[in-house]
C-alpha positions in Angstrom: 36.2 -14.5 -3.9 33.5 -16.1 -1.2 34.2 -13.7 1.5 33.3 -10.3 -0.8 29.5 -11.7 -0.6 29.3 -11.6 3.0 30.7 -7.8 2.7 27.9 -6.7 -0.1 25.8 -8.5 2.4 26.4 -6.2 5.4 26.4 -3.6 2.8 23.3 -4.0 1.6 22.0 -4.2 4.9 23.0 -0.4 5.9 21.3 0.8 2.5 17.9 -1.3 3.0 17.6 0.5 6.2 18.7 3.6 5.5 15.9 2.9 2.2 12.9 1.8 4.2 13.9 1.5 7.9 12.6 -1.2 10.2 9.6 1.1 11.2 7.6 -0.1 8.3 6.6 -2.6 5.8 6.8 -2.7 2.0 4.7 -5.5 0.6 5.1 -4.1 -3.0 4.9 -1.6 -5.8 3.0 -0.6 -8.8 4.4 0.3 -11.8 4.3 1.8 -15.7 5.1 -1.5 -18.4 8.3 -1.1 -20.7 10.1 -2.7 -23.6 12.6 -5.8 -22.2 14.3 -4.2 -25.0 14.6 -1.1 -26.7 11.8 -0.1 -29.5 11.1 2.5 -31.6 6.9 2.2 -30.1 5.7 5.4 -28.3 3.3 5.6 -25.8 0.3 8.2 -27.1 -2.3 7.9 -24.3 -2.2 6.7 -21.2 -5.2 6.7 -18.2 -3.9 5.5 -14.9 -6.5 4.9 -12.7 -5.6 3.8 -8.8 -8.7 3.2 -6.5 -7.5 3.1 -3.0 -10.2 0.5 -0.9 -10.9 0.0 2.3 -9.7 -3.5 2.3 -5.8 -2.2 2.1 -5.5 -2.9 -1.5 -4.8 -0.8 -4.2 -7.2 -1.4 -7.5 -5.0 -0.8 -10.9 -6.6 0.4 -14.0 -4.2 1.1 -16.8 -5.5 1.8 -20.3 -2.5 2.7 -22.8 -2.3 3.7 -27.0 0.5 2.9 -28.2 2.1 3.9 -32.1 3.9 2.1 -34.1 5.2 3.7 -36.9 6.9 0.4 -38.5 5.7 -3.2 -39.8 4.0 -5.1 -37.1 6.2 -6.7 -34.8 6.1 -8.4 -31.3 7.7 -6.6 -28.6 8.1 -8.2 -24.7 6.3 -5.8 -22.5 6.1 -6.3 -18.9 7.0 -4.5 -15.1 9.1 -5.5 -12.2 7.6 -5.9 -8.7 9.9 -5.4 -6.1 10.7 -8.0 -3.1 8.9 -7.4 0.1 10.5 -6.1 3.2 9.4 -7.2 6.1 6.1 -9.2 5.0 4.6 -12.3 6.2 5.0 -13.3 2.1 7.9 -13.9 0.3 8.8 -14.7 -3.9 8.9 -18.1 -4.2 12.4 -18.8 -6.4 10.3 -21.3 -8.4 7.2 -20.1 -8.8 7.6 -16.6 -8.9 4.6 -15.0 -8.9 4.5 -11.8 -6.1 2.5 -13.1 -3.1 1.1 -9.3 -2.9 -0.3 -8.9 -6.8 -3.3 -10.0 -7.0 -5.9 -10.6 -10.1 -3.3 -9.3 -13.3 -4.9 -9.2 -16.0 -4.0 -7.8 -20.0 -5.4 -7.3 -23.3 -4.0 -5.8 -26.4 -6.8 -4.8 -29.1 -9.6 -6.5 -27.3 -7.9 -9.6 -27.0 -6.8 -11.1 -23.8 -2.9 -12.2 -23.7 -1.6 -14.7 -21.3 1.7 -14.0 -19.3 4.4 -15.0 -18.1 6.6 -14.5 -14.4 9.8 -14.9 -14.1 13.3 -13.0 -11.4 14.9 -10.2 -12.8 17.8 -9.1 -11.1 17.3 -5.4 -9.1 20.3 -3.1 -7.7 20.6 -0.5 -5.3 21.7 1.9 -7.2 18.8 4.2 -8.1 20.9 5.8 -11.0 21.2 2.2 -12.9 17.6 1.3 -14.8 17.3 -2.2 -14.2 16.5 -4.8 -16.8 13.8 -7.1 -17.7 16.2 -10.2 -18.9 15.2 -13.1 -17.0 17.8 -14.7 -14.2 19.5 -17.8 -15.3 18.1 -19.8 -12.0 20.3 -22.3 -13.1 23.3 -20.1 -12.1 21.3 -17.8 -10.1 20.7 -19.6 -6.1 18.7 -18.6 -3.1 20.9 -17.6 -0.6 20.2 -20.6 1.9 21.6 -22.9 -0.4 24.8 -21.4 -0.4 27.6 -24.1 1.6 29.9 -20.8 2.4 30.3 -21.3 6.1 31.6 -17.8 7.2 27.9 -17.4 5.6 26.0 -17.5 9.4 22.9 -15.3 10.8 24.0 -12.1 8.9 21.7 -13.6 6.2 18.6 -13.7 8.6 18.3 -9.7 7.5 18.6 -10.0 4.1 19.0 -13.4 2.6 15.4 -13.3 1.5 16.4 -10.2 -0.6 19.5 -11.5 -2.1 20.4 -14.2 -5.1 23.6 -15.7 -5.4 25.5 -16.7 -8.2 26.8 -20.4 -8.0 30.1 -19.9 -10.4 31.5 -16.2 -9.3 29.4 -16.1 -6.1 28.4 -12.6 -6.8 25.4 -11.8 -5.2 22.1 -9.7 -6.8 18.9 -8.4 -5.2 15.8 -9.7 -7.5 12.8 -8.9 -7.8 9.4 -10.8 -10.1 8.5 -9.4 -13.4 5.1 -9.5 -15.2 5.4 -9.6 -18.8 3.4 -10.7 -22.2 4.3 -10.8 -25.5 2.4 -8.1 -27.4 2.0 -7.6 -31.4 2.0 -4.4 -32.3 0.3 -3.5 -35.1 1.1 -0.5 -37.4 -0.4 3.0 -36.2 -2.5 3.0 -32.9 -2.7 0.1 -30.3 -4.3 -0.7 -27.0 -3.1 -2.5 -24.3 -5.0 -2.6 -21.1 -4.1 -4.2 -17.8 -5.9 -4.3 -14.2 -4.8 -5.9 -10.8 -4.6 -5.2 -7.5 -1.7 -4.8 -4.9 -1.6 -4.8 -0.9 -0.9 -1.4 0.0 2.6 -0.9 2.0 2.9 0.5 5.8 4.9 2.4 7.9 4.5 3.6 11.9 3.2 7.0 10.7 1.0 5.9 7.8 -1.8 4.0 7.2 -1.3 3.2 4.3 1.4 3.8 1.4 1.1 3.3 -2.5 4.0 2.9 -4.4 4.1 3.6 -7.9 6.9 3.6 -10.7 6.3 5.8 -13.7 10.2 6.1 -14.6 9.9 3.1 -16.5 8.3 4.8 -19.5 11.2 6.7 -20.3 12.0 3.3 -22.0 9.7 3.7 -24.8 10.7 5.8 -27.7 10.6 9.7 -27.4 11.0 8.8 -23.1 7.2 10.5 -23.2 3.5 9.9 -22.8 2.2 12.4 -25.2 -1.2 12.4 -23.2 -1.2 11.5 -19.6 -3.6 11.3 -17.0 -3.8 10.0 -13.6 -7.0 9.3 -11.5 -6.8 8.7 -7.6 -10.8 7.3 -6.4 -12.3 6.7 -3.6 -15.2 4.6 -4.6 -17.9 4.1 -1.6 -15.8 5.6 1.0 -13.7 8.7 2.1 -9.8 8.9 1.6 -7.5 11.6 3.1 -3.8 11.4 1.3 -1.2 13.1 0.1 0.9 13.0 -3.2 4.4 14.8 -4.3 2.5 16.0 -7.5 5.2 18.6 -8.5 6.2 16.0 -11.5 3.1 17.1 -12.9 3.8 20.7 -12.5 2.2 21.5 -15.6 -1.6 20.2 -14.9 -2.8 21.4 -12.3 -5.3 18.9 -10.1 -9.3 19.3 -10.5 -11.8 17.3 -8.5 -13.6 15.7 -11.6 -16.3 12.8 -9.7 -17.7 13.2 -6.5 -17.3 15.0 -3.3 -13.5 16.2 -2.7 -11.0 19.1 -1.4 -7.3 20.0 -2.5 -5.0 22.1 -0.6 -1.1 22.1 -0.3 0.2 21.1 2.8 4.1 22.0 4.1 6.0 18.9 4.2 9.7 20.7 5.9 10.3 22.7 2.6 8.4 20.7 0.2 4.8 21.8 -1.0 2.8 18.5 -0.8 -0.4 17.8 -2.4 -3.4 17.0 0.0 -6.6 15.4 -1.0 -9.8 14.2 0.9 -12.2 12.6 -1.0 -16.1 11.2 -0.7 -17.0 8.8 -3.6 -14.6 10.8 -5.7 -12.2 10.9 -8.2 -9.2 13.7 -8.6 -7.3 13.9 -11.9 -4.2 15.3 -13.2 -4.2 15.6 -17.2 -0.9 17.1 -19.0 0.5 16.6 -22.5 4.4 16.1 -23.7 4.6 14.5 -19.8 8.1 13.1 -19.2 7.7 10.4 -15.9 11.3 11.2 -14.7 10.0 10.2 -11.0 8.0 8.1 -9.7 4.9 8.6 -7.6 3.8 7.6 -3.8 0.4 7.9 -2.9 0.3 8.2 1.4 -2.2 8.2 4.1 -3.0 11.9 5.0 -1.5 10.8 8.9 2.1 11.7 8.6 1.5 15.0 7.3 -1.0 15.9 10.2 1.1 14.7 13.2 4.1 16.9 11.3 2.2 19.9 10.3 -1.0 20.4 12.5 -1.4 20.0 16.6 -2.6 16.2 17.3 -6.3 16.9 18.1 -8.8 13.9 18.7 -10.6 13.0 14.9 -8.1 15.0 12.9 -7.6 12.2 10.9 -9.9 9.2 10.3 -9.6 5.7 7.5 -12.3 3.2 7.3 -9.7 0.8 6.5 -9.1 -1.8 9.6 -6.1 -0.8 10.1 -7.2 3.2 11.3 -6.7 3.9 14.7 -7.8 7.5 15.5 -5.0 10.3 16.5 -5.3 11.6 19.8 -2.9 13.3 21.7 -1.1 10.2 22.8 -1.4 7.4 20.2 -1.3 4.7 23.3 -4.0 6.5 24.7 -6.7 3.7 25.9 -10.9 4.6 26.2 -10.9 5.4 29.3 -8.7 7.8 29.8 -9.8 10.3 27.5 -12.6 12.5 28.4 -16.4 12.1 27.4 -15.9 15.2 24.9 -12.9 13.2 23.0 -14.6 9.7 23.0 -18.0 11.5 22.1 -16.0 12.8 19.5 -13.9 9.4 18.4 -17.1 7.4 18.3 -18.8 9.9 15.4 -16.4 9.6 12.7 -18.1 7.2 11.1 -20.6 9.8 10.6 -19.4 12.9 10.1 -16.8 10.2 7.3 -20.0 9.6 5.4 -20.8 14.0 5.6 -23.5 13.8 8.8 -24.6 17.2 9.3 -24.5 17.2 12.9 -27.6 18.6 14.4 -25.6 18.9 18.7 -24.0 22.6 17.9 -20.7 21.5 19.5 -19.9 18.3 17.4 -21.0 20.5 14.4 -18.3 23.4 15.3 -15.8 21.1 15.7 -16.2 18.9 12.3 -16.9 21.8 10.4 -13.4 22.5 11.5 -11.3 19.5 10.6 -10.0 20.0 6.4 -11.3 16.8 5.3 -14.9 17.1 6.9 -17.8 17.4 3.8 -21.0 18.0 4.9 -23.6 16.3 3.0 -27.1 17.1 4.2 -28.2 14.3 0.9 -27.1 11.9 3.4 -29.8 9.4 5.1 -28.4 8.4 7.6 -28.0 4.7 7.1 -25.4 2.9 8.7 -25.6 -0.6 6.2 -22.4 0.1 5.0 -20.4 0.4 9.0 -17.6 -1.7 8.0 -17.3 -3.5 11.6 -13.9 -1.9 12.5 -16.0 1.4 12.5 -18.7 -0.1 14.4 -15.6 -1.5 16.8 -14.9 2.2 17.3 -18.6 3.0 18.1 -19.0 0.6 20.7 -15.1 0.8 22.2 -15.4 4.7 22.5 -18.5 5.1 24.6 
């Protein structure tokens, strides 16, 4: 029935509001690659590196080693990039390249491979796996092309996240697939792919980096024999949280540069809190079963819940940053001279400046994210425009 589409939209709107809320923006996810069809090829090794940039992008570099115990075979491989929510750009039905994924590359056994994009149907049921089978675009059309008069302004909320079938009038949410044909020779095969994607955000977080690991379970055996997750902050400082209970057998370590790790309570859940400066935190485990997805998010949300909101208790160099103060909406003139002094010194504290002033030194030493570095030469050459604005606005 044509009217069933309208009812589905109402139901989907309720689910969407619950799942994502209207107080944030979801741009896109990163994801493990998966075979379009079932295969007997297994994941022998994976090194997943996610670099958090100051330009609001997450940079992904994944190095896979697959094992093929059979004869040479060609397998179509790819991943699903979900539809933006509250974003300014949308997936183009006619040219389904995701607007928030950039610079996608893939190589296999040292040879660069072409890839293609197409639309796939998704589902609101998280228990039901998605399929990377392409949608038939002669049957599935954008909802704005629907000629059903009963569908009016209700489309405004979800029309860009739905397609409808011209024959059955069923609807589906959809996503953009990045797929390539991989020729697996007998034995070990190395696949590496890179891309960057715009980090999402909410009213409580400067950035969120959703990454889907569960598609890895579609490879033979449903596990990764040797798995490494690396989160990096290159030429910058980052303070973030991640629920790492999925990696219960792996204790995170600072593998490079400066960093600290501790547990933070979020309601009844223990969350890893990490602060890095030009550093890398690493989890390494064997026979890893990726039974859940991960989300990396800026630490301001955790600090708001778990610590007294004091000036400078959270800092990030990106353009989205606003210092936590007793009131988020305070203007500089409403703060005390002492508070403004702390805020304008945040860019220096972020780089590890050892303060000569006793009060500033005591204050920043009390902040867990602060990591003093006596070797820093005090150069401001790498200060970002947003940091200079912070310094000038809080004089």
